[in-house]
MIROPA-466623 format. One line per field, with one value per atom (N, C-alpha, C): residue number from 1; atom name; x, y, z. Coordinates in steps of 0.05 Angstrom, whole numbers, plus 5000, padded with zeros to 4 digits. Example, Ala and Ser with C-alpha at 12.3 -4.5 7.8 and 13.67 -1.06 7.14 Angstrom:
! MIROPA-466623
num: [1 1 1 2 2 2]
atomo: [N CA C N CA C]
X: [5264 5246 5264 5257 5273 5258]
Y: [4886 4910 4934 4955 4979 5001]
Z: [5156 5156 5156 5142 5143 5157]
! end
This chain:
! MIROPA-466623
num: [1 1 1 2 2 2 3 3 3 4 4 4 5 5 5 6 6 6 7 7 7 8 8 8 9 9 9 10 10 10 11 11 11 12 12 12 13 13 13 14 14 14 15 15 15 16 16 16 17 17 17 18 18 18 19 19 19 20 20 20 21 21 21 22 22 22 23 23 23 24 24 24 25 25 25 26 26 26 27 27 27 28 28 28 29 29 29 30 30 30 31 31 31 32 32 32 33 33 33 34 34 34 35 35 35 36 36 36 37 37 37 38 38 38 39 39 39 40 40 40 41 41 41 42 42 42 43 43 43 44 44 44 45 45 45 46 46 46 47 47 47 48 48 48 49 49 49 50 50 50 51 51 51 52 52 52 53 53 53 54 54 54 55 55 55 56 56 56 57 57 57 58 58 58 59 59 59 60 60 60]
atomo: [N CA C N CA C N CA C N CA C N CA C N CA C N CA C N CA C N CA C N CA C N CA C N CA C N CA C N CA C N CA C N CA C N CA C N CA C N CA C N CA C N CA C N CA C N CA C N CA C N CA C N CA C N CA C N CA C N CA C N CA C N CA C N CA C N CA C N CA C N CA C N CA C N CA C N CA C N CA C N CA C N CA C N CA C N CA C N CA C N CA C N CA C N CA C N CA C N CA C N CA C N CA C N CA C N CA C N CA C N CA C N CA C N CA C N CA C N CA C N CA C]
X: [5139 5131 5093 5077 5056 5035 5013 5008 4991 4989 4989 4977 4957 4926 4928 4919 4917 4891 4907 4870 4868 4853 4849 4846 4856 4858 4823 4813 4793 4782 4802 4791 4789 4790 4776 4749 4738 4710 4693 4676 4666 4685 4701 4725 4734 4741 4754 4781 4791 4820 4839 4843 4859 4882 4899 4925 4921 4933 4924 4954 4950 4979 4968 5001 4998 5014 5020 5044 5063 5086 5110 5120 5133 5143 5171 5174 5205 5189 5167 5157 5130 5128 5105 5090 5075 5070 5054 5050 5040 5020 4996 5003 4965 4962 4939 4917 4889 4867 4849 4849 4844 4859 4887 4901 4919 4912 4921 4941 4938 4954 4975 4975 5003 5025 5024 5030 5037 5068 5064 5098 5096 5114 5131 5146 5160 5173 5163 5183 5197 5217 5224 5221 5216 5205 5210 5245 5247 5233 5237 5225 5199 5189 5150 5139 5160 5149 5157 5183 5183 5157 5147 5134 5103 5096 5076 5084 5101 5114 5101 5105 5115 5077 5071 5044 5027 5023 5009 5025 5033 5048 5046 5035 5031 4992 4988 4957 4949 4925 4907 4901]
Y: [5324 5313 5306 5322 5328 5294 5298 5275 5254 5228 5212 5204 5197 5199 5172 5148 5124 5109 5097 5082 5055 5042 5008 5001 4980 4970 4969 4974 4968 4937 4913 4890 4893 4900 4895 4903 4910 4905 4913 4897 4913 4912 4892 4875 4900 4894 4910 4898 4875 4861 4866 4893 4898 4916 4918 4933 4962 4979 5006 5017 5033 5046 5073 5089 5118 5130 5145 5156 5168 5162 5176 5184 5211 5224 5207 5190 5170 5131 5132 5101 5103 5092 5091 5080 5072 5076 5052 5036 5013 5004 5001 5004 4991 4969 4967 4969 4966 4981 4969 4957 4951 4963 4971 4986 5004 5023 5047 5075 5054 5083 5061 5045 5031 5038 5052 5070 5056 5052 5051 5049 5023 5007 5031 5047 5057 5042 5043 5030 5042 5043 5059 5047 5070 5063 5024 5036 5004 4981 4980 4966 4962 4986 4979 4975 4988 4979 4942 4937 4910 4891 4899 4871 4885 4910 4912 4887 4894 4876 4849 4835 4814 4802 4823 4817 4812 4833 4831 4814 4802 4784 4750 4754 4729 4726 4740 4735 4718 4702 4670 4691]
Z: [5130 5117 5114 5103 5100 5100 5108 5112 5092 5100 5071 5076 5049 5048 5032 5046 5045 5035 5019 5001 4999 5001 4992 4963 4961 4930 4925 4903 4893 4890 4902 4902 4922 4943 4972 4989 4961 4971 4985 5008 5025 5050 5044 5074 5090 5108 5131 5129 5133 5129 5101 5108 5082 5086 5059 5071 5058 5062 5050 5040 5018 5013 4991 5007 5000 4992 4966 4952 4973 4968 4973 4952 4954 4922 4921 4937 4919 4930 4929 4930 4949 4962 4975 5002 5019 5055 5047 5068 5063 5107 5101 5141 5137 5156 5161 5164 5149 5159 5175 5206 5220 5237 5231 5253 5250 5229 5223 5242 5263 5294 5298 5292 5290 5270 5245 5233 5211 5195 5160 5155 5136 5122 5101 5110 5066 5055 5033 5015 4990 4981 4968 4937 4910 4886 4872 4880 4866 4879 4896 4912 4915 4902 4918 4876 4855 4825 4826 4840 4831 4854 4877 4881 4866 4858 4838 4811 4807 4762 4781 4801 4808 4832 4832 4843 4813 4793 4768 4753 4756 4736 4738 4772 4780 4786 4776 4776 4758 4761 4747 4724]
! end
């Protein structure tokens, strides 16, 4: 596997307490921005898509 390129949400602002995400060939990887050395959690595409759909439809 090639090195993952993690990014913070544009909603994070200048805060350091964030979750970072990286694209995977078949989904996404998520890690804690304050502890990247602890690794990441991979999510299959179907689960990641369901999460994003739920998060975006729950916005005020």
